[in-house]
Structure formats: structure tokens, C-alpha cells
C-alpha positions in Angstrom: -13.2 -10.2 3.9 -13.2 -13.4 6.0 -10.1 -14.6 4.2 -8.4 -11.3 4.9 -9.2 -11.7 8.6 -8.0 -15.3 8.5 -4.7 -14.1 7.0 -4.3 -11.5 9.7 -4.8 -14.2 12.4 -2.4 -16.5 10.7 0.2 -13.7 10.4 0.0 -13.2 14.2 0.6 -16.9 14.7 3.7 -16.7 12.4 5.1 -13.7 14.2 4.0 -11.1 11.7 1.7 -8.1 12.2 -2.1 -8.5 12.6 -3.1 -7.6 9.1 -4.3 -9.5 6.0 -5.5 -8.5 2.6 -7.1 -10.2 -0.4 -7.5 -8.9 -4.0 -10.5 -10.1 -6.0 -11.2 -9.7 -9.7 -14.3 -11.1 -11.4 -15.4 -12.8 -8.2 -12.1 -14.7 -7.9 -9.2 -14.2 -5.4 -6.2 -13.3 -7.5 -3.8 -12.5 -4.6 -3.4 -12.6 -0.9 -1.0 -10.9 1.5 -0.3 -10.6 5.2 1.9 -8.3 7.2 5.6 -9.4 7.1 7.3 -6.2 8.3 9.1 -7.9 11.2 9.6 -11.2 9.5 11.3 -9.7 6.5 12.8 -6.6 8.1 10.9 -4.6 5.5 8.8 -1.6 6.5 6.9 -1.8 3.2 5.8 -5.4 3.7 2.3 -4.5 4.7 -0.5 -6.9 3.8 -2.0 -4.6 1.1 1.4 -3.9 -0.6 2.2 -7.6 -0.5 -1.2 -8.5 -2.0 -0.8 -5.8 -4.7 2.7 -7.1 -5.7 1.3 -10.7 -5.9 -1.8 -9.6 -7.9 0.4 -7.6 -10.4 2.7 -10.6 -10.9 -0.3 -13.0 -11.3 -2.2 -10.8 -13.7 1.0 -9.6 -15.5 0.1 -5.9 -15.1 0.9 -2.9 -13.0 -2.7 -1.6 -13.2 -5.3 -3.6 -11.2 -8.4 -2.2 -13.0 -11.5 -4.1 -12.1 -10.1 -5.3 -8.8 -11.4 -5.0 -5.2 -9.2 -5.2 -2.1 -10.5 -6.6 1.1 -8.2 -5.7 4.0 -8.5 -6.6 7.7 -7.8 -3.0 8.7 -8.3 0.5 7.1 -5.2 1.1 5.0 -2.3 3.1 6.3 -1.2 6.1 4.1 1.4 4.0 2.3 -1.0 1.2 1.5 -3.7 3.7 0.4 -1.2 5.3 -1.9 -0.3 1.9 -3.4 -4.0 1.1 -3.8 -4.5 4.3 -5.7 -1.4 3.8 -7.8 -2.5 0.2 -8.7 -5.9 1.5 -9.9 -7.9 -0.8 -7.5 -11.5 0.3 -7.7 -13.0 -0.6 -4.4 -11.7 -1.0 -0.8 -13.4 -2.9 2.0 -11.9 -3.0 5.5 -12.5 -4.5 8.9 -10.8 -2.6 11.7 -10.5 1.1 11.6 -7.3 3.1 11.9 -8.5 4.1 15.4 -8.7 0.4 16.3 -5.1 0.1 15.0 -4.0 3.0 17.1 -5.5 1.3 20.2 -3.0 -1.5 19.7 -0.1 0.9 19.1 -0.2 1.1 15.3 -0.4 4.9 14.9 -1.2 5.5 11.3 -3.0 8.7 12.2 0.4 10.4 12.8 1.3 9.9 9.2 -2.2 11.0 8.0 -1.7 14.2 10.0 1.8 14.8 8.8 0.7 14.5 5.2 -1.8 17.3 5.6 0.8 19.7 7.0 2.8 22.0 4.7 6.3 20.6 4.1 8.0 23.2 6.3 5.8 22.2 9.3 6.4 18.5 9.2 8.5 16.7 11.8 10.6 15.0 9.0 12.6 17.7 7.2 11.7 17.6 3.6 13.6 20.1 1.4 14.2 20.4 -2.3 17.7 19.9 -3.6 19.3 20.0 -7.1 16.0 20.4 -8.9 17.5 21.7 -12.1 19.7 18.5 -12.4 16.8 16.3 -11.4 14.7 17.7 -14.2 17.0 16.0 -16.8 15.4 12.6 -16.2 11.9 14.2 -16.6 12.9 15.8 -19.9 14.3 12.4 -21.1 11.1 10.7 -20.1 9.0 13.2 -22.1 11.2 12.8 -25.1 11.0 9.0 -25.1 8.5 7.9 -27.7 8.2 4.3 -26.5 7.5 5.1 -22.8 4.8 3.2 -21.0 2.5 5.7 -19.2 1.2 4.8 -15.8 
């Protein structure tokens, strides 16, 4: 956790956001990340996502079973989704999402939006061309050599 906090402080010094993350497996750090959203002009370049990408490359896998992530702040919804998709088994965090909101990182807005029915969200989300989109799903299910994830 101290390394994640150190990465967050270093990120601020470099002009990035105040977030850092470390992924550990078998007691060893396998990846680190810090927030580079503004530096890379990439809204997905959060510390946790950056660390997950690095860990997957380092371990040559898309599933981080047996890993723990230490992050300087409670994960935002995007990062939490990535943590679940990666199969990380434990999360430890420093600052809370309320602490983040106090410095104008309002993750709660997204958490609240996700809990609303689609037709009640601020962002219009509507189905379109479902029948045509189903073709790729059919092809996926017919593929005998697919890699499940």
C-alpha cells in the first residue's frame, strides 16, 4: 500500500492525477500503475487499469487469479469493473470515494447512474440493431477453438 501511495504522490509531481496502484502475486509486486489521464489524453488511463494492463503483459495472461491490488483510493466504477474482469481476488485501498469527491473526483455520480434503470440515466442508452448484432454472438458460440473469459 505504501508503494501505491508513493506512486500517487509521484504522479502528482509529473502532472498526473493523485492515484497509484500496485498488483501483488505470491508476495511480489508484478505491476505498478499511476493515473495518466491528462498526460496521455486517455480517460481510461487510471492507476488500476494501467497496473492491470502491465500485470497481464508481465504474467502473459488476461486472468490475474491469485493477485491482490493495492490502490491509493477506492476504485471508481470503471476500475472496479476491470478488477472484476481481471479476476483479482482482493482489493485494498487508502482514500475513500468520498475523499475523492472532496477533491472534485466525483465517482459517486457514476455509481449512482449505474444503479438507475437505463431509461432514467442522464446518458441516453438505447438498443439498436440487436438482430444484426446477434450474428457475432452466434459465430462466437459456434467457434470450437474460442478462449473463454
